[in-house]
N, C-alpha and C positions, 0 to 999 in steps of 0.2 A: 485535659480530658476528664471532666467530673463523672463519678457514678450517678450522680443525680443532680438536678437543678435545684433541689430542696436543701435549705440549709439547717440540719437538725440542732446545730447550737442554737440558732436562733429560737427554734421552736421550743428547746428545753429551758430556755431563759424567760419565756413568757410566764407571767404571774400564776396562771391557771396550771402550769405543769411543775411547780416547785417541788412537790412531793416525789415526783419522778426524778427530777435532776439531782435531788439530795442523795441518791443512791451512787452518784458518780464522784470520783476523787480526781483531782487535777495533778498533772504530772509533766514536767519539761523534760524533753529528750534531745540530746545533741546531735548534730550532723554526724552520720556513720553509726549511731548507736542503734542496736537492735531492740525492737519492743516486743515482738514475738519470735519464737523460734519453734520448729516442729518437736523438740524434745522437752518443751515446756508443759508442765501439767495443768497450769492455770487455765480455767475456763472463764474468759473475760469478753466483754464487748467494749470496743474502743470507739470514740468519736474524736475526730480531729477538730480542735478549737482554733489552731493556727499552724502554718507551715506546711510541710509536704513530706509524704511517706510513700515508700514503694513496697508493694506486695510482690513476692516472687518465689519461684521454685528453684532449687538447686540440686543438681546431680553432678557430683565430682567437681570438676572445674568449670561446668557450665551453668549459667543462670538464666532463667526465663521469666521475665517481668509479667504479671497478670494484670496489675493496675496500679495507678497512682492515685494516692489519698490526698484530698485538699480540704479546706475548711468546711465543715459540715458533714463530711463523709463518715460512714460507719463501717467497722469490721468486726469480725469475730475470731477469737484465737483457735477455735476448734478445727479450723480448715486444714491445719498442718503446714501451712506456707509461712515463709519468713516475712517480717514487716521491719523495716529498716528506715529510720529517718533521713531523708535527702538534705533537710536544712533544719536548723534548730526549730523545734516544734512544740506545742502544748497540746496535750491529748487529755481526754477525761476517760476513766475506766470504771467499770462495775462489774461485779460477778454476774454471769449469765442467768443464774437462777432468780436474782434479785431483779434483773430486767424482765424476765418472764412474769415475775409476780406482779409487776406494775403495768405490763403491756395491756391487759385486759380493760384497765380504767382509762387509758389514754389511747383511744383507737386510732386517732389521726397519726400520732408518732408511729404507732405499731405498724401500720399498714405501709409507711414510707421504710421503716426498717426491713421489713420483709422484702420490699421491692428492690432496695439496694443491694441486699444480700443475695437476692435472685439474680441481679445484673452480675454481681461477681462470679457466681456459679456459671452463667452463660459465657463470661470472659474466660473462665478456666476451661470449659469444654472447647470454645473457639481455639484457644492456644493449642490444646492437645491434638485436636483434629488437624489444625493447620500444620503443625510440626511433623505430622505422619503422612499426611497426604498432598501438602502443596509446597511449591518453591517459594523463595522470598519475595518475589514480584507478585505472585498470587497472594500471598498472606497479606502484603502491604496493601494491595487493591481491595481485598475483602474487608481489612480494618477502615479503610477510607469510605468504602461503600456503606458500611454499617453507620458511621459517623454522619455521612450525607443523608441516609434515609432517616435517621433520628432528627436531623436538623430540618428536614422537610415536614416531618410529622409535628414538630414543636413550634413552627413558624407561626406567628400570629397574624401579621400583616406585612405588606410590602414595605421595604425599607429604601430601596433606591431602583435605578433602572435595570439592575441585575438581580433583583429580589426573587425573580422566578427560578433562579439557579440555585442548587443546593449549596449551602455555605458550611465550611468545615472549621472549627476552631479546636486545634489539637492540644493546645496548652502543654505541649511536651517539648523538651529540648530534642535534637536530632539522636543523641545517645539513647534517651528513654523511649523513642519512637522505634529505634532499632531493637532495643530489649524486648519491645511488646510484639515485634514480629520475627525475633529469634535470628537476627543477622547483625552485621557490623555497622557501625556509624556511616563509614564510607560507602557501602552498598546501599543503605537506606537513602542517603542523600542522592546517589546516582539514580536510584529508581524513581524518586520523586521528580528529579530533573528531567528524566526521560518522558515521564507523563506529562510535564509542562510543555516540552518541546513538541510532543504528540499532539497537543491542543486538548488533552483530557482534563487537566487541571490550569488553573490560574492562581498564582500566588499574589496574595493581597497585603501580607504582613508576616511578621514572624509567628509561624504556626496556623496562620489563617489562609485558607484556600477556597477557591470556588470552582465547582465541578461544572466545566463546560460540555462534557460529553459523558452523561450517565450510562448510556447504552454501551460505550466502549469500556467504561470502568467496570461495568457489571459483567461484560464478557471475559474480562481478565481475571476478575475475582472468582468466576465459576469455572475456570478452566480446570 
């Protein structure tokens, strides 16, 4: 589940953007290694070149996933969240003030960065609101509904006989999905299977679902 369909790495590597890309330095992080922590004072911008990272909050022994970053995604250290490598990953880092200095001259990249960081903020508010006011079934339905509506907006043309139905590609393991909705892996799996049996979803592959009944999914999400 990408934060954006735009690959910032590809944009930065274009010849016309070399002055901007030169402010970033490359770093390899191993699986399980922390990249950012709330107690770090560095003010940095991170872009993922390869691999997968998790952004999460931690309170005592509880962790709440905010997002999963993949190739081309961007994140900022000043949010106060933890960022940890889920796989061996390559990232590029730059000091925030240097990025700000170059953003005015590369408007295409600047607008994409702002949009992705805005999506991260929306994800944070979604998590906080869901944890306070909704149960796990409602949180899962709300997440699926958001993904289905995004898929509807981004669809360019029909792909097959079921193309009129919203398509969801989560790109998450069951454990990662459970972390996003604040429940256990077993509960998340049970809730998904319940929606499949109820005719709300159809599984088409690993992390790939078609929404058969948007009305019912929306009703559960808005409970």
